[in-house]
C-alpha positions in Angstrom: -8.3 23.8 -0.4 -8.1 21.9 -3.7 -4.9 19.8 -4.2 -4.0 17.9 -7.3 -2.1 14.7 -6.4 0.2 12.8 -8.8 1.5 9.3 -8.1 4.1 7.5 -10.2 6.2 5.4 -7.8 5.9 2.0 -9.5 3.7 0.8 -12.4 0.7 3.0 -11.9 0.1 6.5 -13.3 -2.3 8.2 -11.1 -3.9 11.6 -10.5 -6.6 12.8 -8.1 -8.2 16.0 -6.8 -8.8 16.1 -3.0 -10.4 18.9 -1.0 -9.1 19.8 2.5 -7.2 16.5 2.8 -10.4 14.5 3.0 -12.9 14.7 0.2 -11.9 12.9 -3.0 -13.4 14.6 -6.0 -11.7 12.4 -8.5 -9.2 9.5 -8.6 -7.8 8.2 -11.9 -5.4 5.3 -12.2 -3.8 3.8 -15.3 -1.7 0.7 -14.8 0.9 -1.0 -16.9 0.5 -4.2 -15.0 -0.5 -6.3 -18.1 2.8 -5.3 -19.7 4.7 -6.8 -16.8 2.7 -9.9 -16.1 4.6 -12.1 -18.7 7.9 -11.2 -17.0 6.7 -12.2 -13.5 7.5 -8.8 -12.0 7.8 -5.0 -12.7 10.2 -4.0 -15.4 11.2 -0.4 -14.5 11.9 0.9 -18.0 8.5 -0.3 -19.2 6.8 1.3 -16.3 8.5 4.7 -16.8 7.8 4.7 -20.6 4.1 4.1 -20.0 4.1 6.9 -17.4 5.6 9.3 -19.9 2.8 8.4 -22.3 0.0 8.5 -19.8 0.7 11.2 -17.3 -0.8 14.2 -19.2 -4.1 12.5 -20.1 -4.4 11.0 -16.6 -4.0 14.4 -15.0 -6.4 15.9 -17.5 -9.0 13.3 -16.7 -8.6 13.8 -13.0 -9.2 17.5 -13.4 -12.2 17.0 -15.7 -13.9 14.4 -13.4 -13.4 16.7 -10.4 -14.9 19.6 -12.4 -12.0 21.9 -11.8 -9.3 23.7 -13.8 -5.6 24.4 -13.0 -6.7 27.9 -11.9 -8.9 26.3 -9.2 -6.0 24.4 -7.6 -4.3 25.6 -4.5 -1.3 23.3 -4.8 0.1 20.2 -6.6 1.3 17.2 -4.7 3.6 14.5 -6.0 5.3 11.3 -4.7 8.9 12.0 -4.0 10.0 8.6 -2.7 10.3 5.6 -2.3 9.9 4.0 -5.6 11.5 3.2 -9.0 13.9 6.1 -9.9 12.7 6.5 -13.5 9.0 6.4 -12.5 9.5 8.9 -9.7 11.3 11.3 -12.1 8.4 11.2 -14.5 6.0 12.4 -11.8 8.3 14.9 -10.1 9.3 16.4 -13.4 5.7 16.8 -14.6 4.5 18.2 -11.2 7.4 20.7 -11.0 6.9 21.9 -14.6 3.1 22.2 -14.1 3.6 24.1 -10.8 6.0 26.5 -12.5 3.8 27.0 -15.5 0.6 27.8 -13.5 2.2 29.4 -10.4 1.1 26.7 -7.9 3.2 25.4 -5.0 4.5 21.8 -5.3 4.3 19.6 -2.2 6.5 16.5 -2.2 5.0 13.5 -0.3 6.4 10.2 1.1 4.6 7.4 -0.6 4.6 5.1 2.4 3.3 7.8 4.8 0.6 8.5 2.2 -0.6 4.9 2.4 -0.9 5.3 6.2 -3.0 8.4 5.7 -5.4 6.8 3.2 -7.7 5.9 6.0 -8.6 9.5 6.5 -10.1 9.8 2.9 -13.8 9.9 2.4 -14.6 8.8 6.0 -18.0 9.0 7.5 -18.3 10.6 10.9 -18.7 7.5 13.0 -15.7 5.9 11.4 -13.4 8.9 11.5 -9.8 8.0 12.5 -8.1 9.9 15.3 -4.5 10.8 16.1 -2.2 9.8 17.6 -2.5 6.4 16.0 -0.4 3.4 14.9 -0.2 2.6 11.2 0.6 -0.7 9.5 1.6 -0.3 5.9 2.1 -3.5 3.9 2.8 -3.6 0.2 5.0 -5.2 -2.4 8.1 -3.4 -1.3 7.4 -2.3 2.3 6.1 -3.7 5.6 6.3 -1.0 8.2 4.7 0.0 11.5 4.6 3.7 12.4 3.5 5.8 15.4 1.8 8.9 14.0 1.6 11.9 16.4 0.2 14.2 13.6 0.3 14.0 9.8 3.7 15.7 9.6 5.4 13.4 12.1 5.8 9.7 11.5 7.9 7.6 13.9 9.1 4.3 12.4 8.6 1.5 15.0 9.4 -1.5 12.9 10.0 -2.7 9.4 10.9 -5.8 7.4 14.4 -7.1 7.7 14.3 -8.9 4.4 11.3 -9.6 2.1 8.3 -7.3 2.4 4.9 -9.1 2.8 3.8 -8.4 -0.7 7.1 -9.6 -2.1 6.8 -12.8 -0.2 3.3 -13.3 -1.7 4.7 -12.9 -5.2 7.6 -15.3 -4.6 5.3 -18.0 -3.1 2.9 -17.5 -6.0 5.8 -18.2 -8.3 6.7 -21.4 -6.3 3.1 -22.5 -6.7 3.0 -21.5 -10.4 0.1 -19.1 -9.9 1.4 -16.2 -12.0 1.9 -12.5 -11.3 0.8 -10.6 -9.2 0.9 -13.2 -6.5 -1.2 -11.6 -3.7 -4.6 -11.8 -5.3 -3.9 -15.3 -6.7 -2.9 -16.6 -3.3 -5.9 -15.0 -1.7 -8.3 -16.6 -4.2 -6.7 -20.0 -3.9 -6.6 -19.9 -0.1 -10.3 -19.2 0.0 -10.9 -22.4 -1.9 -9.1 -24.4 0.8 -10.9 -22.8 3.7 -8.5 -24.4 6.2 -5.2 -26.3 6.3 -3.4 -28.7 8.7 -0.1 -27.4 7.4 1.8 -25.0 9.7 4.5 -22.7 8.4 6.8 -20.8 10.8 6.7 -17.2 11.8 9.7 -15.1 12.8 8.7 -13.5 16.1 11.7 -11.2 16.4 10.8 -10.7 20.1 11.3 -7.3 21.6 10.9 -5.5 18.2 8.1 -4.5 15.8 10.2 -5.8 12.9 9.1 -8.4 10.4 10.9 -11.2 8.5 9.2 -13.2 5.8 12.1 -14.9 4.1 11.9 -17.9 6.4 8.2 -18.7 5.6 8.9 -18.3 1.9 11.8 -20.8 2.1 9.6 -23.2 4.2 7.0 -23.1 1.4 9.7 -23.8 -1.2 11.0 -26.9 0.7 7.5 -28.2 1.5 6.4 -27.9 -2.1 9.5 -29.5 -3.4 9.2 -32.4 -1.1 5.4 -33.0 -1.4 4.3 -31.8 -4.8 4.4 -35.3 -6.4 2.5 -36.9 -3.5 -1.3 -37.6 -3.9 -2.3 -35.5 -0.9 -0.5 -32.4 -2.0 -2.8 -29.4 -2.3 -1.7 -26.0 -3.6 -4.7 -24.4 -2.0 -3.8 -25.7 1.5 -0.3 -24.5 1.0 -1.5 -21.1 0.0 -3.9 -21.0 3.0 -1.2 -22.0 5.5 1.3 -19.4 4.0 -1.3 -16.7 4.1 -2.2 -17.5 7.7 1.4 -17.3 8.8 1.9 -13.8 7.2 -1.4 -12.4 8.2 -1.0 -13.6 11.8 2.3 -11.9 12.4 1.2 -8.6 10.7 -1.9 -8.3 12.9 -0.2 -9.4 16.1 2.6 -6.9 15.8 0.3 -4.0 14.8 -2.0 -4.5 17.8 1.0 -4.9 20.1 2.3 -1.6 18.9 -1.1 0.0 19.7 -0.9 -1.4 23.2 2.7 -0.2 23.8 2.0 3.3 22.4 -1.3 3.4 24.3 -3.4 4.4 21.2 -6.9 3.3 20.3 -6.7 3.7 16.6 -4.9 1.5 14.0 -4.6 2.7 10.4 -4.0 0.1 7.6 -2.6 0.9 4.2 -0.8 -0.6 1.2 -1.7 -3.2 -1.4 -1.6 -6.2 0.9 -4.3 -4.5 3.0 -6.6 -5.6 0.1 -6.1 -9.2 1.3 -9.4 -10.7 2.6 -7.8 -12.8 5.3 -5.9 -9.8 6.7 -9.0 -7.7 6.7 -10.9 -10.3 8.6 -8.2 -10.9 11.1 -7.8 -7.2 11.8 -11.6 -6.7 12.2 -11.9 -9.7 14.6 -9.0 -8.5 16.7 -10.5 -5.0 16.8 -13.7 -6.4 18.3 -11.8 -8.3 21.0 -9.4 -5.5 21.8 -11.5 -2.4 21.5 -8.9 -0.8 19.2 -10.6 0.8 16.2 -9.2 -0.4 12.9 -9.4 1.8 9.8 -9.0 -0.1 6.5 -9.6 1.9 3.3 -11.7 0.6 0.5 -9.6 -1.6 -1.8 -9.0 1.1 -4.5 -7.4 3.3 -1.8 -5.3 0.4 -0.5 -3.6 0.1 -3.9 -1.3 2.9 -5.3 -3.4 6.0 -5.9 -2.9 9.8 -6.0 -5.8 10.6 -3.6 -3.6 9.6 -0.7 -0.8 11.8 -2.0 -3.1 14.8 -2.3 -4.7 14.1 1.1 -1.5 14.0 3.1 -0.1 17.0 1.2 -2.8 19.1 2.8 -1.0 18.9 6.1 2.5 19.5 4.7 4.5 22.5 3.5 5.4 23.1 -0.1 9.1 23.0 -1.1 10.5 26.5 -1.3 11.9 27.4 -4.7 10.4 24.6 -6.6 
């Protein structure tokens, strides 16, 4: 079954063709990130304007690279939510119009659920994930833990109560004057430090699988304000300590959810899953616990349409669309 996926939830314009929810024939992503960098964050109107310009050529490129035509498709999948309203409307409108024009059903997909599913794409047999599983999805706007019984049933176990992990990375990068986006910048700077004697707090929120990252962000702000002018101050060590605080609580809660739900597979998705410290921590804990961790390649951690098309294979199209 060939499904064309379309993803326009934020600043990317993406299209992909996936076979049987697993094999990625093509994945094309155009990003307007350079247009937003000077503003220090995503400007919704700029994002949607670029998506209007790019969606047709991006879809055409995905079809061409996959070696298929519209006639070869069995369905069209598109992100329905969450995301920027204007950006979502670009993708939804294009997908519905295309589906109507070529007589193909349209399947609307939850963006966060699709991130959790991304570990099932292009897997090799020994690394194949298995359900039921727990999924940790961490991105610029979301930090969530799910229990997944099957691809059509996601149970939310916990989520952030304030800042998402990626949002906290961006805000701390702004405090340290590292530019936007903050996640990659902090990751690179922390690697230069290698270690740090600074300790920033975690919010345990005991008895829940929820997260809170506003406190650590504020702690970094106060520490930087009070120490920046001192000779021993090191932005790299601050970045390392902040990253360790965030990575630690993400990993600990994800593995605790696996133990509580009695599952042996942990799926990881979202842009923050590209963070090198988080990937190392999860792999180390996997070895110690015996719980298999499935982390997609970095391009599939970031926003893409392959995950949309992949999950859509297991869902039903909207009637009358």
